[in-house]
C-alpha positions as CSV (number, residue, x, y, z in Angstrom):
1,X,-17.9,5.9,4.1
2,X,-16.9,4.1,0.6
3,X,-14.4,4.5,-1.8
4,X,-15.5,6.3,-5.5
5,X,-18.7,7.8,-3.3
6,X,-18.7,11.6,-2.3
7,X,-17.8,11.6,1.2
8,X,-20.7,13.6,3.8
9,X,-20.2,17.5,3.9
10,X,-17.9,18.8,7.4
11,X,-21.5,20.0,8.7
12,X,-22.7,16.1,8.4
13,X,-19.9,14.8,10.0
14,X,-19.4,15.4,13.6
15,X,-15.9,16.3,15.0
16,X,-16.2,12.8,17.4
17,X,-17.1,11.2,14.4
18,X,-13.7,12.3,13.2
19,X,-12.0,12.1,16.1
20,X,-12.8,7.9,16.8
21,X,-12.1,7.6,13.0
22,X,-8.8,8.5,13.4
23,X,-8.5,6.9,16.2
24,X,-9.3,3.1,15.3
25,X,-7.7,4.0,11.9
26,X,-4.7,1.7,11.3
27,X,-2.8,5.0,11.4
28,X,-1.8,3.4,14.9
29,X,0.9,1.4,13.4
30,X,3.4,4.2,13.8
31,X,3.1,2.9,17.8
32,X,3.9,-1.1,17.3
33,X,7.1,-2.0,17.9
34,X,7.6,-4.0,13.7
35,X,9.9,-6.6,12.5
36,X,12.1,-5.7,10.1
37,X,11.4,-7.9,6.6
38,X,13.7,-6.8,3.3
39,X,11.3,-4.1,1.0
40,X,9.0,-5.6,-0.4
41,X,5.2,-5.5,-0.7
42,X,3.2,-8.4,-0.2
43,X,5.9,-11.1,-0.6
44,X,8.6,-9.4,2.0
45,X,8.1,-12.7,3.8
46,X,7.2,-16.2,2.0
47,X,6.3,-17.5,4.9
48,X,2.8,-15.6,5.5
49,X,1.3,-16.6,1.9
50,X,2.2,-20.5,2.9
51,X,0.4,-19.3,6.1
52,X,-2.2,-17.5,4.3
53,X,-2.6,-20.8,1.7
54,X,-2.9,-23.2,4.7
55,X,0.1,-25.1,2.9
56,X,3.1,-25.7,5.2
57,X,6.8,-24.5,4.2
58,X,8.7,-26.4,2.6
59,X,11.2,-28.9,5.1
60,X,15.0,-27.2,4.7
61,X,14.2,-23.9,4.1
62,X,14.7,-22.0,6.0
63,X,16.7,-19.4,3.9
64,X,14.9,-16.6,3.5
65,X,15.3,-15.3,0.0
66,X,14.8,-12.0,-0.5
67,X,12.1,-11.3,-3.3
68,X,11.8,-7.8,-5.2
69,X,9.4,-6.1,-4.7
70,X,5.8,-5.9,-7.1
71,X,5.1,-2.2,-6.8
72,X,5.8,0.3,-9.2
73,X,9.0,1.5,-9.5
74,X,10.5,4.1,-8.7
75,X,13.6,3.8,-10.9
76,X,13.1,3.4,-14.8
77,X,17.4,3.2,-15.1
78,X,18.8,-0.4,-15.6
79,X,20.5,-1.4,-12.7
80,X,21.9,-4.7,-11.6
81,X,19.1,-8.3,-11.6
82,X,17.2,-5.9,-14.2
83,X,16.7,-5.4,-17.5
84,X,16.5,-2.2,-19.3
85,X,13.3,-0.3,-19.3
86,X,13.3,2.3,-21.7
87,X,11.6,5.3,-19.9
88,X,9.2,5.8,-22.4
89,X,7.7,2.9,-22.2
90,X,7.0,4.0,-18.9
91,X,3.8,5.4,-17.6
92,X,3.8,8.4,-15.4
93,X,0.2,7.2,-13.6
94,X,1.7,4.1,-11.3
95,X,5.5,4.0,-12.6
96,X,5.9,1.1,-14.7
97,X,5.7,0.1,-18.0
98,X,3.3,-1.6,-19.9
99,X,1.1,-4.3,-18.6
100,X,2.8,-7.8,-19.9
101,X,0.1,-10.6,-19.6
102,X,2.6,-13.3,-21.6
103,X,3.7,-16.4,-19.8
104,X,7.4,-16.2,-19.5
105,X,10.4,-18.4,-20.7
106,X,10.2,-21.5,-18.6
107,X,7.4,-20.3,-16.5
108,X,6.8,-23.6,-14.4
109,X,2.8,-22.9,-14.7
110,X,-0.2,-21.2,-16.5
111,X,-2.0,-18.1,-14.4
112,X,-4.8,-16.1,-14.8
113,X,-4.9,-13.2,-16.8
114,X,-7.9,-11.6,-15.3
115,X,-8.0,-8.3,-13.1
116,X,-9.9,-7.3,-10.4
117,X,-11.6,-3.7,-10.6
118,X,-10.7,-1.7,-7.3
119,X,-13.0,0.7,-5.5
120,X,-10.3,3.3,-6.0
121,X,-12.0,6.3,-8.7
122,X,-9.1,7.4,-11.0
123,X,-8.5,10.9,-11.7
124,X,-8.9,12.1,-14.8
125,X,-10.9,9.3,-16.0
126,X,-14.1,7.7,-15.5
127,X,-13.7,4.9,-14.6
128,X,-11.6,3.0,-11.2
129,X,-7.9,1.6,-10.9
130,X,-7.4,-2.1,-12.3
131,X,-5.5,-4.5,-9.8
132,X,-2.5,-6.6,-12.2
133,X,-3.4,-10.0,-12.7
134,X,-1.6,-13.7,-11.7
135,X,0.7,-13.6,-14.4
136,X,1.7,-9.3,-14.4
137,X,2.1,-9.7,-11.2
138,X,4.8,-12.7,-11.9
139,X,6.2,-11.5,-15.0
140,X,7.0,-7.7,-12.7
141,X,8.9,-10.7,-10.2
142,X,11.1,-11.6,-12.5
143,X,11.5,-8.2,-14.6
144,X,12.9,-6.7,-10.9
145,X,15.3,-10.0,-10.4
146,X,13.1,-12.7,-9.0
147,X,14.2,-16.5,-9.6
148,X,11.6,-19.2,-9.8
149,X,12.6,-22.6,-7.7
150,X,11.0,-25.2,-6.6
151,X,11.7,-24.1,-3.0
152,X,9.3,-21.2,-4.0
153,X,5.9,-20.3,-4.6
154,X,3.8,-22.6,-6.0
155,X,0.4,-21.7,-8.6
156,X,-2.2,-21.6,-6.9
157,X,-0.1,-18.9,-4.2
158,X,-0.3,-16.3,-7.1
159,X,-3.9,-16.1,-6.0
160,X,-3.4,-15.7,-2.5
161,X,-0.8,-13.0,-2.9
162,X,-2.9,-11.2,-5.1
163,X,-5.5,-10.6,-2.7
164,X,-3.1,-9.4,0.2
165,X,-2.0,-6.8,-2.9
166,X,-5.3,-5.8,-3.4
167,X,-6.4,-6.2,0.8
168,X,-3.7,-3.4,0.8
169,X,-4.3,-0.9,-1.4
170,X,-8.2,-0.9,-0.6
171,X,-6.8,-0.4,3.2
172,X,-4.8,2.4,2.1
173,X,-7.6,3.8,0.6
174,X,-9.8,3.9,3.1
175,X,-7.0,5.5,5.6
176,X,-6.7,8.1,2.7
177,X,-10.3,9.1,2.6
178,X,-10.7,9.6,6.2
179,X,-8.2,12.1,5.7
180,X,-9.6,13.8,2.7
181,X,-13.2,13.8,5.2
182,X,-10.9,16.4,7.0
183,X,-11.9,18.6,3.4
184,X,-15.4,18.0,2.6
185,X,-17.2,20.3,2.1
186,X,-14.2,21.2,-0.5
187,X,-14.3,18.0,-2.5
188,X,-17.0,15.3,-1.4
189,X,-14.9,13.1,-4.6
190,X,-11.5,12.7,-4.4
191,X,-9.2,10.5,-7.2
192,X,-6.3,8.6,-6.4
193,X,-4.7,10.4,-9.9
194,X,-0.7,8.7,-9.9
195,X,1.3,6.8,-7.2
196,X,5.0,4.9,-6.9
197,X,7.3,3.2,-4.6
198,X,9.6,3.8,-3.1
199,X,11.0,1.1,-0.6
200,X,14.7,1.9,0.1
201,X,13.3,6.5,0.2
202,X,12.4,6.0,4.1
203,X,10.3,8.9,4.7
204,X,11.7,11.4,7.6
205,X,8.9,10.2,10.2
206,X,9.9,6.2,8.6
207,X,13.6,7.3,10.4
208,X,13.3,9.1,13.2
209,X,11.0,6.0,14.9
210,X,14.1,4.0,14.0
211,X,16.9,6.2,16.5
212,X,14.1,6.0,19.2
213,X,14.1,1.8,18.5
214,X,11.3,1.0,16.3
215,X,12.0,-1.0,13.2
216,X,11.6,0.2,9.9
217,X,8.8,-1.0,7.5
218,X,8.9,-3.1,4.4
219,X,7.8,-0.7,1.9
220,X,7.0,3.2,1.2
221,X,4.7,4.2,-1.4
222,X,3.5,8.0,-2.0
223,X,0.2,8.3,-3.7
224,X,-1.3,11.5,-5.0
225,X,-4.5,12.3,-4.7
226,X,-6.5,14.7,-6.9
227,X,-8.6,16.8,-4.3
228,X,-11.6,18.8,-7.2
229,X,-8.3,19.7,-9.3
230,X,-6.0,20.1,-6.2
231,X,-2.8,17.9,-6.0
232,X,-2.1,16.3,-2.5
233,X,0.6,14.2,-1.9
234,X,0.4,11.0,0.7
235,X,3.3,9.1,2.8
236,X,2.6,5.2,3.1
237,X,4.8,3.1,5.4
238,X,3.8,-0.8,5.3
239,X,4.9,-2.4,8.9
240,X,3.6,-6.2,9.5
241,X,1.5,-6.4,11.6
242,X,1.8,-10.2,11.7
243,X,-0.9,-13.6,10.2
244,X,-2.4,-12.8,7.7
245,X,-6.4,-12.6,8.3
246,X,-7.9,-15.2,6.4
247,X,-11.4,-13.5,5.8
248,X,-9.8,-10.1,4.9
249,X,-6.2,-10.7,3.7
250,X,-4.4,-8.4,5.5
251,X,-1.6,-8.7,7.7
252,X,0.1,-4.6,6.9
253,X,-0.2,-2.1,9.3
254,X,-0.4,1.3,7.6
255,X,0.6,4.5,8.7
256,X,-1.2,7.1,6.4
257,X,-1.0,10.3,6.5
258,X,-0.4,13.9,3.9
259,X,3.5,14.7,3.1
260,X,4.2,17.8,5.0
261,X,4.6,19.4,2.0
262,X,2.2,22.0,2.6
263,X,0.4,24.4,5.5
264,X,-2.6,22.8,5.0
265,X,-1.0,19.6,5.7
266,X,0.4,20.5,8.4
267,X,-2.6,21.7,10.0
268,X,-4.4,18.7,8.8
269,X,-1.5,16.5,10.8
270,X,-2.0,18.6,14.2
271,X,-5.3,18.6,14.4
272,X,-5.3,14.6,14.0
273,X,-2.4,14.6,16.5
274,X,-4.7,17.0,19.0
275,X,-7.5,14.4,18.5
276,X,-5.7,11.7,18.8
277,X,-3.8,12.6,21.9
278,X,-7.1,14.0,23.9
279,X,-9.0,10.8,23.0
280,X,-6.5,8.6,24.7
281,X,-6.4,10.7,28.0
282,X,-10.5,11.4,27.9
283,X,-11.7,8.8,26.1
284,X,-15.5,9.8,27.5
285,X,-14.8,13.2,26.1
286,X,-18.2,14.8,23.9
287,X,-16.4,17.4,22.9
């Protein structure tokens, strides 16, 4: 099921295929006991970037720094460690200020400004969303209080950070499309309208899991999907999945689901929960 293309109708999609789709989904991240990391994406662990780029960590760099999130901001007021941002300058579609492609003051090395086109269609426009360039990513980190030192990322690391960031978003979109397939007859071409980061605003599901002994996700995004005129909110919790896959650039386990803010979303969640339970106990069931 490709992003940006029409979904198959519910008549064409068998219940069995949909059930297996959710069974194999990375939404099962919620069942993992994950290590806790600071709230960032994907730089919550700089050693992953080093591992992915086949570089060893610097000697004596066991002290882990907290890197600010490059994800869309959810608070536009001035806070400690951040530059004040005018509310009028914030793009409501991604909760970010205008793109900044200029090198920062004292930047130790040049960074590319080219941007990759995602597979995620943008609502209201005949185009797909654009991912940030390496330079934009760097500037976003600085804006949120990060200060570069010799022990931190190198020039070549930024390429891998961008790859990880983009892979996370592509993976999240594919998970959203699995849910949207439940409404293929209603809308065969869902699009992403806007999104925002809520790293410290843990979802009820994440908090309940933490009470049961699991760790909290290192980040959270809320995506608003345009289902052919109907807005549907999705919650995406990000959990660390171990080593970075050198082929797919993935290391994150995603828990993607529609927010429980409508009767339709509640029904979808109940239906998928039933499918997963049934397939976990009766894997050979054809009903």
